[in-house]
N, C-alpha and C positions, 0 to 999 in steps of 0.2 A: 447568578451563575450564568455563566457560560456554556453552553453544552460545547463538548468537541466535534460531534458537528455542523453545529456552527461555525466553529471553529475551523474544520475544515472545510468549508463550502467556501468563507468567505475570509478567511486570511491565505490560505496558499497562494489564489490569484499573485501574490506578490512577490513569486516566483520569477524566474527570470524567462522568459519566453521559449528559451529553448527545454526546458527541464519539464521533463515529465515525471510524474506521480503515478506509481502502479502498487495495487492494493489485490490482497487477498482477501479471504472469506475472516471475519473476524471472531478472536479466539474468544471462545468460551469456556472458560476454570471453571464453573458450578453457580451454584448462591444461586441464590434469587434474582440476580439479574432478567429482565426484559427483553427478550430476544426480537422486540422490533424493528431491527432494522439491522440492512445488510450492507459490507463494504462495496457493495454496487448499487447498491445507494447511493451514496454516497458519490463513487467514482457518476455517476449519472448528472446528478446537482453537479459535481464541475465541469462536466464536458457542456452542460448548460448555461455554464459561463464563458467557456472558450477552452477552458485548460484543457493539455495532451493529458489525461486521465485514464488510467486502463483497468482493469480485474482480471484476475484469474485467481478462476473459481480455489483451484488446489495449489498450494505456494508449492508445493513440488516440483511447477509447473513452469513457475515462473521462471528460471533462468532458461528452457526453451522459449516461451515467450518473449521474454525481454531479449537475447540474445541480438537479436539484427538490430536493435535499436543503439545497443552500447558503439562507439567511438574509443579508440584510443586515448581519448581528454575525457573517457566519464568517470563521474564520481558514482559508485550505487551505493546509498545506505541503507541498510536496512533498521526498523525497528521494531517493537513490538513490546507487549504490556502482559504481563503475570504467565506468558509463557514459560516454562521452562526448558519450555528444547528447544530454544530461538537462537540460543547460543548453537547446540549441535546443525540447526538448518542453516544456522550462520557459514563453518564448516563445512558443509555439504555444497553449499552454492559456490562458494571462493573452488572448493576444487572441480566444482563443475565447468568453474569456469576459464 
């Protein structure tokens, strides 16, 4: 089985050189999940491989952090898993842009 961290650090580099990846902290949905990795760890691994990768500790700071990187041709894709507030966050980002 391939881990999500391996996919992130090894497969994401197939993207275009002009692309960037931004991550906020991993959403913890509770349960027995081990919290032994941070999004910042993944970002550091991506940077070490030459990717344009950025960490934003709080997703509420995403728009203010990413704004200067956006152009008229930018595509901003929000992704997440098991986070029931993701739809509301996407609406917040849309309104702030």
